[in-house]
N, CA, C and O of each residue as an XYZ file, in Angstrom:
920
protein
N     -48.336    -47.802     22.940
C     -48.396    -47.094     24.155
C     -46.797    -47.456     24.306
O     -45.983    -46.581     24.602
N     -46.443    -48.748     24.088
C     -44.810    -49.217     23.969
C     -44.008    -48.111     22.818
O     -42.812    -47.846     22.945
N     -44.564    -47.732     22.092
C     -43.736    -46.848     21.368
C     -44.078    -45.567     21.772
O     -43.314    -44.881     21.093
N     -44.759    -44.786     22.466
C     -44.715    -43.665     23.217
C     -43.593    -43.777     24.308
O     -42.809    -42.829     24.323
N     -43.397    -44.715     25.168
C     -42.470    -44.966     26.014
C     -41.313    -45.119     25.668
O     -40.535    -44.626     26.485
N     -40.741    -45.680     24.644
C     -39.854    -45.825     23.858
C     -39.264    -44.093     23.462
O     -38.170    -43.603     23.740
N     -40.594    -43.369     22.635
C     -39.780    -42.282     22.548
C     -39.942    -41.078     23.605
O     -39.442    -39.980     23.359
N     -40.766    -41.358     24.965
C     -40.297    -40.535     25.835
C     -38.619    -41.306     26.317
O     -38.192    -40.359     26.977
N     -38.128    -41.771     26.344
C     -37.310    -42.816     27.054
C     -35.673    -41.979     26.215
O     -34.582    -41.611     26.650
N     -36.329    -41.994     24.888
C     -35.190    -41.719     23.764
C     -34.864    -39.835     24.324
O     -33.777    -39.315     24.577
N     -36.367    -39.159     24.364
C     -36.062    -37.639     24.813
C     -35.045    -37.612     26.564
O     -33.993    -37.097     26.942
N     -35.940    -38.337     27.085
C     -35.171    -38.091     28.467
C     -33.681    -38.381     28.236
O     -32.874    -37.528     28.605
N     -33.142    -39.777     27.522
C     -31.794    -39.572     27.704
C     -31.161    -38.538     26.757
O     -29.976    -38.327     27.015
N     -31.711    -37.779     25.627
C     -30.817    -36.892     24.941
C     -30.794    -35.444     25.796
O     -29.922    -34.592     25.629
N     -31.926    -35.322     26.752
C     -32.058    -34.087     27.738
C     -30.890    -34.422     28.360
O     -29.998    -33.677     27.955
N     -30.577    -35.054     29.003
C     -29.513    -35.548     30.212
C     -28.173    -35.447     29.651
O     -27.265    -34.864     30.243
N     -28.023    -36.070     28.393
C     -27.017    -35.986     27.646
C     -26.463    -34.920     27.412
O     -25.307    -34.627     27.718
N     -27.656    -33.905     26.555
C     -27.240    -32.382     26.561
C     -26.905    -32.074     28.138
O     -25.703    -32.108     28.401
N     -27.551    -31.860     28.928
C     -27.292    -31.170     30.040
C     -25.642    -31.177     30.297
O     -24.850    -30.252     30.477
N     -25.439    -32.887     30.225
C     -24.276    -33.151     31.096
C     -22.923    -32.561     29.814
O     -21.727    -32.673     30.083
N     -23.332    -32.069     28.719
C     -22.097    -32.062     28.106
C     -21.364    -30.980     28.370
O     -21.893    -29.880     28.529
N     -20.057    -31.175     28.446
C     -19.370    -29.671     29.320
C     -19.163    -28.753     27.969
O     -19.135    -29.203     26.824
N     -19.014    -27.278     28.368
C     -19.093    -26.241     27.953
C     -17.800    -25.960     27.046
O     -16.741    -26.214     27.619
N     -17.701    -25.498     25.778
C     -16.649    -25.177     25.102
C     -15.859    -24.100     25.299
O     -16.363    -22.987     25.144
N     -14.439    -24.224     25.687
C     -14.110    -22.868     26.263
C     -13.118    -22.182     25.008
O     -12.469    -22.871     24.222
N     -13.150    -20.835     25.006
C     -12.606    -20.274     24.214
C     -11.131    -20.412     23.442
O     -10.119    -20.033     24.032
N     -11.042    -21.072     21.855
C      -9.548    -21.099     21.831
C      -8.570    -20.277     22.363
O      -7.491    -20.657     22.816
N      -9.094    -18.810     22.275
C      -8.180    -17.624     22.556
C      -8.123    -17.462     24.027
O      -8.872    -18.280     24.561
N      -7.536    -16.739     24.835
C      -7.942    -15.982     25.880
C      -8.355    -14.783     26.122
O      -8.655    -14.298     27.213
N      -8.373    -14.186     24.832
C      -8.688    -12.724     24.841
C     -10.268    -12.698     24.009
O     -10.469    -13.806     23.512
N     -10.863    -12.192     23.871
C     -12.393    -12.025     23.257
C     -11.527    -11.192     21.687
O     -10.462    -10.588     21.557
N     -12.768    -11.612     20.618
C     -12.111    -11.446     19.158
C     -12.147     -9.484     19.372
O     -11.302     -8.754     18.853
N     -12.879     -9.167     19.913
C     -12.715     -7.624     20.011
C     -11.463     -7.230     20.046
O     -10.727     -6.672     19.232
N     -11.293     -7.761     21.545
C      -9.417     -7.591     22.012
C      -8.332     -7.780     21.139
O      -7.277     -7.178     20.940
N      -8.777     -8.596     20.756
C      -7.454     -9.111     19.543
C      -7.586     -8.381     18.528
O      -6.632     -8.537     17.765
N      -8.335     -7.649     18.163
C      -8.587     -6.764     17.227
C      -8.030     -5.597     17.384
O      -7.320     -5.025     16.557
N      -8.380     -5.163     18.590
C      -7.525     -4.214     19.428
C      -6.116     -4.024     19.319
O      -5.545     -3.034     18.861
N      -5.492     -5.302     19.890
C      -4.296     -5.934     20.018
C      -3.393     -5.394     18.716
O      -2.491     -4.557     18.735
N      -3.899     -6.101     17.641
C      -3.687     -6.032     16.318
C      -3.565     -4.781     15.641
O      -2.637     -4.668     14.839
N      -4.355     -3.806     15.829
C      -4.595     -2.486     15.628
C      -3.506     -1.710     15.931
O      -2.872     -1.119     15.057
N      -3.113     -1.642     17.644
C      -2.299     -1.182     18.195
C      -0.925     -1.596     17.765
O      -0.155     -0.684     17.463
N      -0.561     -2.654     17.703
C       0.566     -3.333     16.965
C       0.848     -2.638     15.869
O       1.820     -1.884     15.832
N       0.140     -2.788     14.990
C       0.145     -2.434     13.630
C       0.941     -0.908     13.669
O       2.036     -0.676     13.156
N       0.047      0.099     14.449
C       0.287      1.082     14.727
C       1.564      1.480     15.652
O       1.949      2.624     15.412
N       2.193      0.906     16.499
C       3.035      0.862     16.851
C       4.351      0.609     15.791
O       5.231      1.467     15.728
N       4.420     -0.593     14.989
C       5.054     -0.680     14.044
C       5.269      0.547     12.612
O       6.143      0.577     11.746
N       4.494      1.137     12.763
C       4.288      2.311     11.800
C       5.184      3.274     12.637
O       5.748      3.978     11.800
N       5.534      3.596     13.719
C       5.944      4.434     14.527
C       7.263      4.300     14.857
O       7.985      5.204     15.275
N       7.723      2.587     14.568
C       8.823      2.433     15.197
C      10.013      3.096     14.178
O      10.907      3.778     14.680
N       9.972      2.882     12.897
C      10.850      3.541     12.355
C      11.523      4.862     12.459
O      10.874      5.787     11.971
N      12.925      5.233     13.096
C      12.714      6.539     13.198
C      13.535      7.251     12.218
O      14.185      8.228     12.589
N      13.555      7.000     11.448
C      13.646      7.851      9.875
C      12.301      7.899      9.026
O      12.346      8.546      7.979
N      11.234      7.341      9.341
C      10.260      6.960      8.913
C       9.935      6.072      7.679
O      10.452      4.971      7.873
N       9.538      6.097      6.951
C       8.996      5.288      5.679
C       8.971      5.694      4.171
O       8.239      6.615      3.811
N       9.749      5.028      3.297
C       9.707      5.406      1.920
C       8.890      4.310      0.983
O       9.267      3.232      0.523
N       7.247      5.213      0.850
C       6.594      4.338     -0.232
C       6.667      4.777     -1.612
O       6.768      5.911     -2.081
N       6.572      3.253     -2.351
C       6.426      3.287     -3.537
C       5.052      3.384     -3.771
O       4.171      2.623     -3.373
N       4.922      4.691     -4.655
C       3.149      5.187     -4.927
C       3.246      4.597     -6.198
O       4.220      4.800     -6.924
N       2.323      3.898     -6.508
C       1.899      3.707     -8.118
C       0.109      3.898     -7.990
O      -0.505      3.670     -6.948
N      -0.373      4.245     -8.959
C      -1.739      4.403     -9.497
C      -1.955      3.821    -10.966
O      -1.884      2.646    -11.325
N      -2.226      4.912    -11.686
C      -2.208      4.564    -13.281
C      -1.032      4.134    -13.748
O      -0.192      5.028    -13.645
N      -0.547      3.006    -14.285
C       0.917      3.091    -14.839
C       1.334      3.620    -15.580
O       2.531      3.574    -15.864
N       0.292      4.459    -16.277
C       0.928      5.490    -17.326
C       1.688      6.584    -17.197
O       2.139      7.207    -18.158
N       1.944      6.993    -15.526
C       2.591      8.329    -15.375
C       3.675      7.325    -14.278
O       4.301      8.093    -13.548
N       3.930      6.249    -14.080
C       5.210      5.612    -13.085
C       4.760      5.546    -12.220
O       3.557      5.319    -12.092
N       5.779      5.766    -11.049
C       5.868      5.252     -9.881
C       6.722      6.410     -8.576
O       7.950      6.440     -8.654
N       6.323      6.934     -7.912
C       6.744      7.884     -7.124
C       7.191      7.692     -5.618
O       6.533      6.868     -4.983
N       8.040      8.225     -5.075
C       8.362      8.416     -3.608
C       7.871      9.186     -2.952
O       7.852     10.405     -3.127
N       7.244      8.362     -1.810
C       6.501      9.305     -0.797
C       7.056      8.978      0.366
O       7.235      7.791      0.638
N       7.304      9.678      0.967
C       8.461      9.814      2.576
C       6.952      9.905      3.426
O       5.962     10.609      3.228
N       7.287      8.763      4.553
C       6.024      9.305      5.564
C       6.680      8.830      6.959
O       7.406      7.850      7.126
N       6.227      9.806      7.959
C       6.979      9.437      9.220
C       5.688     10.122     10.305
O       5.279     11.249     10.581
N       5.300      8.443     10.773
C       4.165      8.347     11.372
C       4.500      8.663     13.490
O       5.260      7.968     14.165
N       3.774      9.703     13.952
C       4.110      9.970     15.155
C       2.889     10.286     15.691
O       2.100     11.022     15.099
N       2.597      9.644     17.087
C       1.094      9.745     17.579
C      -0.164      9.444     16.852
O      -0.693      8.338     16.733
N      -0.533     10.485     16.422
C      -2.166      9.980     15.288
C      -1.602     11.246     13.895
O      -2.393     11.780     13.116
N      -0.544     11.406     13.903
C      -0.107     12.525     12.708
C       0.951     12.093     11.694
O       2.059     11.887     12.188
N       0.840     11.920     10.426
C       1.787     11.395      9.804
C       2.491     12.907      8.783
O       1.752     13.760      8.292
N       3.779     12.916      8.679
C       4.436     13.884      8.289
C       5.115     13.129      6.637
O       5.772     12.094      6.530
N       4.725     13.953      5.673
C       4.763     13.574      4.377
C       5.266     14.675      3.147
O       4.979     15.848      2.909
N       6.287     13.531      2.413
C       7.130     14.384      1.343
C       7.227     13.951      0.255
O       6.971     12.757      0.413
N       7.484     14.152     -1.052
C       7.399     13.391     -1.895
C       8.618     13.971     -3.191
O       9.231     15.019     -2.989
N       8.821     13.253     -4.326
C       9.123     13.719     -5.562
C       8.191     15.182     -6.381
O       8.495     16.218     -6.972
N       7.132     14.573     -6.022
C       5.841     15.202     -6.676
C       6.051     16.655     -6.364
O       5.906     17.527     -7.221
N       6.363     16.879     -5.234
C       6.640     18.275     -4.681
C       7.392     18.729     -4.512
O       7.357     19.905     -4.150
N       8.668     17.960     -4.699
C       9.989     18.367     -4.500
C      10.578     18.365     -3.186
O       9.864     18.453     -2.187
N      11.832     18.270     -3.119
C      12.715     18.442     -1.669
C      12.681     19.254     -0.534
O      13.462     19.259      0.418
N      11.482     20.088     -0.778
C      11.287     21.293      0.604
C      10.005     21.272      1.274
O       9.653     21.456      2.440
N       9.375     20.976      0.128
C       7.806     20.856      0.875
C       7.532     19.612      1.210
O       7.931     18.641      0.568
N       6.565     19.529      2.632
C       6.500     18.985      3.976
C       5.345     19.016      4.235
O       4.753     20.079      4.426
N       4.846     17.989      4.289
C       2.947     18.268      4.857
C       2.532     17.209      6.069
O       2.457     16.021      5.755
N       2.190     17.697      7.795
C       1.608     16.848      8.805
C       0.355     17.091      8.494
O      -0.103     18.221      8.322
N      -0.457     15.725      8.379
C      -2.042     15.671      8.965
C      -2.219     14.515      9.588
O      -1.198     13.828      9.610
N      -2.956     14.150      9.994
C      -3.978     13.076     10.989
C      -3.966     11.578      9.795
O      -4.070     11.580      8.568
N      -3.837     10.700     10.523
C      -3.979      9.536      9.826
C      -4.500      8.388     10.869
O      -4.114      8.316     12.036
N      -5.284      7.651     10.359
C      -5.434      5.982     11.754
C      -5.427      4.956     10.835
O      -5.520      4.870      9.611
N      -5.275      4.117     11.867
C      -5.540      2.456     11.631
C      -6.177      1.837     12.412
O      -5.823      1.549     13.555
N      -7.485      1.481     11.734
C      -8.586      0.480     12.156
C      -8.693     -0.678     11.617
O      -7.928     -0.824     10.664
N      -9.463     -1.719     11.898
C      -9.660     -2.888     11.861
C     -11.193     -2.840     10.970
O     -12.176     -2.368     11.540
N     -11.275     -3.234      9.896
C     -12.480     -3.447      8.916
C     -12.134     -4.491      8.145
O     -11.321     -4.224      7.260
N     -12.595     -5.848      8.234
C     -11.967     -6.774      7.546
C     -10.307     -6.974      7.361
O      -9.666     -7.413      6.407
N     -10.021     -6.634      8.244
C      -8.653     -6.563      8.217
C      -8.188     -5.236      8.736
O      -8.953     -4.503      9.364
N      -6.685     -4.850      8.430
C      -6.462     -3.925      9.132
C      -6.224     -2.724      8.106
O      -5.564     -2.961      7.095
N      -6.649     -1.665      8.290
C      -6.810     -0.256      7.333
C      -6.099      0.796      7.671
O      -6.349      1.553      8.609
N      -5.051      0.877      6.796
C      -4.633      2.774      7.443
C      -4.751      3.691      6.497
O      -4.233      3.563      5.387
N      -5.535      4.827      6.905
C      -6.385      5.591      6.421
C      -5.852      6.856      5.990
O      -5.396      6.990      7.126
N      -5.464      7.962      5.379
C      -4.784      9.031      5.535
C      -6.159      9.818      5.434
O      -6.572     10.125      4.315
N      -6.713     10.075      6.311
C      -8.159     10.562      6.617
C      -8.183     11.843      6.846
O      -9.160     12.230      7.488
N      -7.116     12.932      6.399
C      -7.267     14.459      6.791
C      -6.536     14.990      5.361
O      -5.418     14.589      5.037
N      -7.315     15.945      4.552
C      -6.408     16.123      4.043
C      -4.926     16.754      3.803
O      -4.445     17.734      4.373
N      -4.393     16.016      2.912
C      -2.805     16.364      2.837
C      -2.716     16.511      1.210
O      -2.944     15.570      0.450
N      -2.362     17.790      0.797
C      -1.830     18.067     -0.364
C      -1.217     16.885     -1.305
O      -1.643     16.358     -2.333
N       0.388     16.616     -0.246
C       0.852     15.467     -1.196
C       0.232     14.114     -1.554
O       0.236     13.451     -2.591
N      -0.382     13.903     -0.156
C      -1.084     12.165     -0.566
C      -2.239     12.741     -1.431
O      -2.243     12.504     -2.639
N      -3.038     13.350     -0.966
C      -4.421     13.704     -2.006
C      -3.769     13.617     -3.344
O      -4.464     12.902     -4.067
N      -2.563     14.123     -4.047
C      -2.351     14.493     -5.202
C      -2.733     13.350     -5.959
O      -3.196     13.457     -7.095
N      -2.520     11.999     -5.244
C      -2.502     10.847     -6.086
C      -4.068     10.287     -5.850
O      -4.491      9.318     -6.480
N      -4.782     10.931     -4.980
C      -6.011     10.342     -5.107
C      -7.281     10.879     -5.496
O      -8.370     10.313     -5.593
N      -6.837     12.482     -5.775
C      -8.196     13.160     -6.390
C      -8.283     13.127     -7.589
O      -7.441     13.278     -8.474
N      -9.885     12.815     -7.614
C     -10.559     12.530     -8.947
C     -10.212     13.631    -10.146
O     -10.272     13.346    -11.342
N      -9.860     14.868     -9.653
C      -9.387     15.501    -10.745
C      -7.998     16.322    -10.316
O      -7.805     17.429     -9.814
N      -7.097     15.203    -10.775
C      -5.810     15.729    -10.370
C      -4.939     17.239    -10.572
O      -5.034     18.080    -11.466
N      -4.358     17.208     -9.760
C      -3.712     18.637     -9.921
C      -2.903     19.190    -10.866
O      -2.615     20.386    -10.844
N      -2.502     18.419    -11.705
C      -1.478     18.583    -12.662
C      -2.551     17.740    -14.108
O      -2.246     17.906    -15.290
N      -3.220     17.267    -13.864
C      -4.413     17.113    -15.225
C      -3.891     15.835    -15.696
O      -3.982     15.633    -16.906
N      -3.211     14.681    -14.757
C      -3.421     13.300    -15.035
C      -4.646     12.752    -15.200
O      -5.694     13.089    -14.650
N      -4.409     11.663    -16.190
C      -5.174     10.565    -16.121
C      -6.846     11.454    -16.566
O      -6.806     12.678    -16.695
N      -7.965     10.835    -16.727
C      -9.222     11.502    -17.182
C      -9.804     11.678    -15.756
O      -9.546     11.128    -14.686
N     -11.063     13.060    -16.286
C     -11.619     13.643    -15.489
C     -12.261     12.742    -14.588
O     -12.855     11.869    -15.221
N     -12.378     12.611    -13.253
C     -13.288     12.033    -12.106
C     -12.384     10.282    -11.987
O     -13.055      9.303    -11.660
N     -10.846     10.134    -12.302
C     -10.208      9.273    -11.935
C      -8.839      9.632    -11.315
O      -8.226      9.026    -10.436
N      -8.505     10.755    -11.977
C      -6.862     11.054    -11.722
C      -5.997     10.155    -11.661
O      -6.352      9.262    -12.430
N      -4.940      9.869    -11.105
C      -3.616      9.100    -10.780
C      -4.016      7.785    -10.540
O      -3.205      6.874    -10.705
N      -5.560      7.486    -10.042
C      -5.925      6.305     -9.703
C      -5.059      5.652     -8.340
O      -4.539      4.539     -8.274
N      -5.086      6.626     -7.388
C      -3.818      6.145     -6.204
C      -4.949      6.242     -4.979
O      -6.036      6.815     -5.054
N      -4.523      5.688     -4.089
C      -5.597      5.328     -2.829
C      -5.243      6.190     -1.321
O      -4.054      6.389     -1.072
N      -6.187      6.634     -0.446
C      -5.942      7.190      0.610
C      -5.986      6.143      1.842
O      -5.650      6.387      3.001
N      -6.512      4.834      1.291
C      -7.004      3.907      2.347
C      -5.878      2.730      2.026
O      -5.229      2.700      0.980
N      -5.795      2.058      2.777
C      -4.738      0.863      2.102
C      -4.770     -0.594      3.094
O      -4.422     -0.676      4.272
N      -5.197     -1.471      2.385
C      -5.306     -2.914      3.815
C      -4.152     -3.090      4.130
O      -3.440     -2.781      3.174
N      -3.396     -3.532      5.236
C      -2.325     -3.702      5.748
C      -2.264     -5.419      5.479
O      -3.222     -6.088      5.865
N      -1.263     -5.994      4.900
C      -0.898     -7.277      4.562
C       0.108     -7.649      5.234
O       0.262     -8.859      5.397
N       0.931     -6.842      5.725
C       2.076     -7.478      6.609
C       2.776     -6.159      7.297
O       3.134     -5.226      6.578
N       2.897     -6.135      8.261
C       3.687     -4.804      8.689
C       5.025     -5.408      9.511
O       4.650     -6.156     10.415
N       6.299     -5.296      9.444
C       7.640     -5.689     10.018
C       8.132     -4.603     10.605
O       7.393     -3.711     10.187
N       8.899     -4.130     11.297
C      10.307     -3.128     10.831
C      10.678     -3.095      9.665
O      10.713     -2.038      9.036
N      11.053     -4.348      9.115
C      11.739     -4.458      7.931
C      10.510     -3.973      6.490
O      11.138     -3.544      5.522
N       9.701     -3.986      6.379
C       8.687     -3.228      5.710
C       7.195     -3.628      5.813
O       6.710     -4.527      6.499
N       6.493     -2.647      4.871
C       5.049     -2.682      5.343
C       4.236     -3.112      4.141
O       4.229     -2.217      3.297
N       3.763     -3.850      3.893
C       3.207     -4.300      2.208
C       1.631     -4.317      2.549
O       1.012     -4.969      3.390
N       1.118     -3.188      1.415
C      -0.471     -2.923      2.004
C      -0.780     -2.910     -0.015
O      -0.001     -2.810     -0.964
N      -2.174     -3.055      0.077
C      -3.179     -3.063     -0.890
C      -3.803     -2.136     -1.130
O      -4.758     -2.336     -0.380
N      -4.069     -0.961     -1.768
C      -4.768      0.109     -1.906
C      -6.105     -0.306     -1.910
O      -6.282     -0.904     -2.972
N      -7.247     -0.282     -1.174
C      -8.641     -0.303     -0.529
C      -9.587     -0.450     -1.977
O     -10.294     -1.403     -2.305
N      -9.317      0.964     -2.788
C     -10.423      1.051     -3.913
C      -9.573      0.768     -5.168
O     -10.142      0.475     -6.220
N      -8.109      0.853     -5.087
C      -7.660      0.330     -6.603
C      -7.077     -0.573     -6.721
O      -6.855     -1.102     -7.810
N      -6.770     -0.887     -5.880
C      -5.955     -2.458     -5.849
C      -4.502     -2.468     -5.851
O      -3.760     -3.447     -5.935
N      -4.189     -1.178     -5.743
C      -2.242     -1.096     -6.243
C      -1.723     -1.847     -5.289
O      -2.442     -1.800     -4.291
N      -0.515     -2.721     -5.111
C       0.171     -3.266     -4.312
C       1.208     -1.844     -3.898
O       1.684     -1.140     -4.788
N       1.422     -1.611     -2.598
C       2.244     -0.885     -2.304
C       2.990     -0.994     -1.094
O       2.483     -1.263     -0.005
N       4.531     -0.723     -1.352
C       5.590     -1.524     -0.548
C       6.350     -0.283      0.064
O       6.973      0.501     -0.652
N       6.233     -0.118      1.837
C       7.035      0.995      2.396
C       8.300     -0.232      3.001
O       8.147     -1.366      3.457
N       9.494      0.563      2.766
C      10.859      0.143      3.596
C      10.852      1.442      4.412
O      10.137      2.444      4.388
N      12.334      0.908      5.439
C      12.572      2.536      6.353
C      13.453      3.498      5.411
O      14.346      3.245      4.602
N      12.901      4.611      5.798
C      13.393      5.662      5.086
C      14.823      6.190      5.178
O      15.539      6.029      6.166
N      15.255      6.978      3.816
C      16.730      7.273      4.367
C      16.716      8.613      5.593
O      15.849      9.475      5.457
N      17.521      8.701      6.541
C      17.520      9.946      7.216
C      17.524     11.172      7.036
O      17.307     12.055      7.866
N      17.793     11.270      5.852
C      18.062     12.850      5.020
C      16.721     12.734      3.818
O      16.638     11.920      2.898
N      15.945     13.610      4.109
C      14.717     12.664      3.105
C      15.069     14.026      2.097
O      15.353     13.640      0.963
N      15.107     15.264      2.220
C      15.301     16.410      1.520
C      16.784     15.522      0.274
O      16.681     15.077     -0.869
N      17.938     15.606      1.181
C      18.855     15.069      0.279
C      18.408     13.949     -0.720
O      18.754     14.086     -1.893
N      17.720     12.929     -0.387
C      17.220     12.164     -0.943
C      16.776     12.468     -2.240
O      17.239     12.180     -3.343
N      15.631     13.209     -1.838
C      14.795     13.812     -3.281
C      15.384     14.260     -3.909
O      15.238     13.953     -5.092
N      16.340     15.185     -3.585
C      17.491     15.944     -4.166
C      17.831     15.317     -5.243
O      17.576     15.635     -6.405
N      18.811     13.799     -4.582
C      19.144     12.970     -5.602
C      18.154     12.453     -6.761
O      18.528     12.095     -7.878
N      16.858     12.476     -6.311
C      16.142     11.607     -7.221
C      16.058     12.561     -8.124
O      16.127     12.059     -9.246
N      15.929     13.818     -8.158
C      15.633     15.051     -8.689
C      16.903     14.671     -9.979
O      16.652     14.050    -11.012
N      18.385     15.269     -9.559
C      19.172     15.043    -10.556
C      19.302     14.002    -11.573
O      19.515     14.051    -12.785
N      19.000     12.462    -10.240
C      18.794     11.440    -11.582
C      17.888     11.238    -12.300
O      18.033     10.479    -13.258
N      16.509     11.954    -12.004
C      15.176     11.931    -13.113
C      16.089     13.120    -14.520
O      16.153     13.005    -15.744
N      16.531     13.950    -13.757
C      17.371     14.885    -14.942
C      18.348     14.172    -15.685
O      18.431     14.560    -16.850
N      19.101     13.261    -15.374
C      19.955     12.651    -16.018
C      19.638     11.574    -17.003
O      20.264     11.447    -18.055
N      18.547     10.721    -16.600
C      17.912      9.685    -17.118
C      16.860     10.484    -18.700
O      16.512      9.812    -19.671
N      16.591     11.886    -18.534
C      15.642     11.890    -19.490
C      16.531     12.509    -20.556
O      16.155     12.923    -21.653
N      17.592     12.509    -20.138
C      18.864     13.262    -21.608
C      19.441     12.102    -21.888
O      20.546     12.234    -22.416
N      19.010     10.790    -21.687
C      20.140      9.623    -22.273
C      19.040      9.434    -23.113
O      17.973     10.038    -23.007
N      19.415      8.279    -24.254
C      19.070      7.404    -25.306
C      19.304      5.985    -24.663
O      20.193      5.663    -23.875
N      18.272      5.201    -25.199
C      17.838      3.751    -24.399
C      17.775      2.516    -25.617
O      17.550      2.721    -26.810
N      17.988      1.438    -25.091
C      17.481      0.155    -25.702
C      17.410     -0.598    -25.118
O      18.172     -0.825    -24.178
N      16.340     -1.359    -25.502
C      16.222     -2.360    -24.407
C      16.793     -3.890    -25.115
O      16.348     -4.152    -26.232
N      17.668     -4.783    -24.533
C      17.597     -5.949    -25.196
C      17.275     -6.999    -24.321
O      17.422     -6.807    -23.114
N      16.760     -8.336    -24.833
C      16.224     -9.398    -24.491
C      16.729    -10.477    -25.283
O      16.348    -10.602    -26.447
N      17.827    -11.539    -24.594
C      18.156    -12.202    -25.036
C      19.083    -11.785    -26.238
O      20.096    -11.194    -25.863
N      18.970    -11.954    -27.558
C      19.764    -11.869    -28.854
C      18.977    -10.248    -29.203
O      19.635     -9.346    -29.722
N      17.416    -10.062    -28.807
C      16.879     -9.143    -29.531
C      17.335     -7.678    -29.209
O      17.956     -7.491    -28.163
N      17.172     -7.052    -29.709
C      17.642     -5.217    -29.519
C      16.242     -4.314    -29.755
O      15.883     -4.044    -30.901
N      15.503     -3.882    -28.610
C      14.426     -3.118    -29.107
C      14.495     -1.491    -28.906
O      14.715     -0.914    -27.841
N      14.327     -1.070    -29.802
C      14.536      0.624    -29.686
C      13.713      1.018    -28.564
O      12.657      0.411    -28.381
N      14.042      1.915    -27.822
C      13.531      2.208    -26.456
C      13.046      4.050    -26.163
O      13.884      4.950    -26.225
N      12.068      4.208    -25.958
C      11.860      6.037    -25.995
C      11.571      6.115    -24.439
O      10.995      5.340    -23.676
N      12.108      7.186    -24.278
C      11.836      7.181    -22.568
C      10.627      8.089    -22.561
O      10.702      9.163    -23.158
N       9.549      7.751    -21.949
C       8.537      8.584    -21.887
C       8.405      9.136    -20.464
O       9.371      8.782    -19.788
N       7.456      9.948    -19.735
C       7.766     10.610    -18.352
C       7.515      9.174    -17.475
O       6.507      8.471    -17.546
N       8.283      9.020    -16.932
C       8.537      7.583    -15.901
C       8.208      6.099    -16.267
O       8.267      5.093    -15.559
N       7.810      6.264    -17.697
C       8.024      4.382    -18.203
C       8.763      4.545    -19.630
O       9.065      5.566    -20.247
N       8.946      3.198    -19.936
C      10.112      3.619    -21.079
C       9.178      2.571    -22.048
O       8.455      1.685    -21.593
N       9.370      2.894    -23.541
C       8.629      2.200    -24.804
C       9.460      1.583    -25.601
O      10.077      2.069    -26.550
N       9.474      0.393    -25.169
C      10.232     -0.151    -25.965
C       9.164     -0.874    -27.200
O       8.044     -1.379    -27.118
N      10.131     -0.642    -28.376
C       9.149     -1.143    -29.741
C       9.811     -2.451    -30.604
O      10.826     -2.215    -31.260
N       9.319     -3.655    -30.610
C       9.572     -4.257    -31.654
C       9.674     -4.064    -32.801
O       8.593     -3.872    -33.358
N      10.804     -4.020    -33.614
C      10.644     -3.227    -34.843
C      10.420     -4.477    -36.344
O      10.572     -4.269    -37.548
N      10.007     -5.767    -35.591
C       9.406     -6.544    -36.740
C       7.889     -6.796    -36.541
O       7.217     -7.433    -37.352
N       7.355     -6.201    -35.304
C       5.866     -6.444    -35.370
C       5.157     -4.741    -35.309
O       4.145     -4.320    -35.869
N       5.925     -4.177    -34.600
C       5.565     -3.004    -34.955
C       4.803     -2.560    -33.151
O       4.588     -1.386    -32.851
N       4.568     -3.480    -32.384
C       4.111     -3.777    -31.194
C       5.399     -2.825    -30.323
O       6.615     -2.762    -30.506
N       4.431     -2.119    -29.269
C       4.843     -1.434    -28.241
C       4.769     -1.605    -26.748
O       3.815     -1.080    -26.173
N       5.548     -2.190    -26.139
C       5.656     -2.478    -24.524
C       6.088     -1.399    -23.669
O       7.186     -0.873    -23.848
N       5.160     -0.967    -22.586
C       5.028      0.082    -21.667
C       5.908     -0.692    -20.895
O       5.840     -1.919    -20.964
N       6.924     -0.002    -19.992
C       7.458     -0.507    -18.766
C       7.854      0.525    -17.550
O       9.000      0.803    -17.198
N       6.607      1.035    -16.983
C       6.333      1.959    -15.734
C       7.846      1.895    -15.049
O       8.607      1.035    -15.493
N       8.258      2.663    -14.115
C       9.444      2.684    -13.234
C       9.370      3.853    -12.491
O       8.928      4.919    -12.918
N       9.797      3.655    -11.398
C      10.108      4.706    -10.141
C      11.377      4.956    -10.532
O      12.002      4.042    -11.069
N      12.157      6.589    -10.282
C      12.860      6.792     -9.674
C      13.507      7.029     -8.525
O      12.920      7.544     -7.573
N      15.225      6.564     -8.463
C      15.533      6.647     -7.304
C      16.914      6.917     -7.018
O      17.574      7.102     -8.040
N      17.611      7.003     -5.839
C      18.468      7.724     -5.951
C      19.838      7.137     -6.267
O      20.919      7.468     -5.780
N      19.578      6.187     -7.191
C      20.690      5.186     -7.657
C      20.343      4.895     -9.001
O      21.252      4.328     -9.606
N      19.015      5.167     -9.850
C      18.495      4.919    -11.145
C      17.187      4.567    -11.164
O      16.550      5.374    -10.487
N      16.524      3.756    -11.617
C      15.225      3.635    -11.751
C      14.873      1.697    -11.531
O      15.499      0.732    -11.971
N      13.740      1.765    -10.754
C      13.303      0.756    -10.181
C      12.247     -0.006    -11.124
O      11.415      0.831    -11.474
N      12.069     -0.767    -11.455
C      10.760     -1.330    -12.301
C       9.626     -2.014    -11.127
O       8.562     -2.502    -11.508
C-alpha cells in the first residue's frame, strides 16, 4: 500500500511539474515557411540586381570545355545569349526560383540556348546520345551576392559561377569569337617547372603530352575576351 501511495505522489508531482513548465518560444520571429519565402525573394532580387545581367561560365562534359552564357533576369523572364550561338542570337524565356532542400534556380521553359547544354541529344552531336553535353537546367544556389552567384548543377553537379556581365553583350561575344580564332591558329607548349610538354589545342581543351611516359593530360578551358580561363 505504501509503495502504491509513493507511486501516486510521484505521478502527481510529475504532472504538476509538466503543467508548470513554460512553453519554449520560437528562436526566429517568423515561421519556417515565411523564412523560406523571404530567402527565395532575396535570391530573385539579387539575380535581378545586376543592370547588365550575369556572365555564366557553363561547364558540362569537360571534353568540350566551357562556354560563356549571358543572362539577364527581369521579372519572371530571363534573356540569354552565348558564344555557342554567336553575337547576334538572343532568346527570352521563363525562369523560377524555388525552395527545395535549398534554393533552386530553374530555367523551366524551353530556351534553345540553355537547352543546348542540357538536351540528351545535343544539337551539335556532342557526347553520347542520351547524355549530350551533360549540362543542367536546374541549379542549387550556394551563394548569391551582387558580386557573384555560385551554383551547383542539380543533376550533374557541375560548379557554375556567375559574375556581373559586360554592358555590351554582342561586343563581348564578338571579342570571344576573335580570340578563339586567334587561339586555334597558334602552337603551344606547356611548361611546368623545368619540364616542357608538347601541347595540342583540341576544341576548347589543351592536350599536353609527357614525352617520357607518353601520358596525355587534358586541360579544358573557356575562351574570354582576353584569352583563356582554366
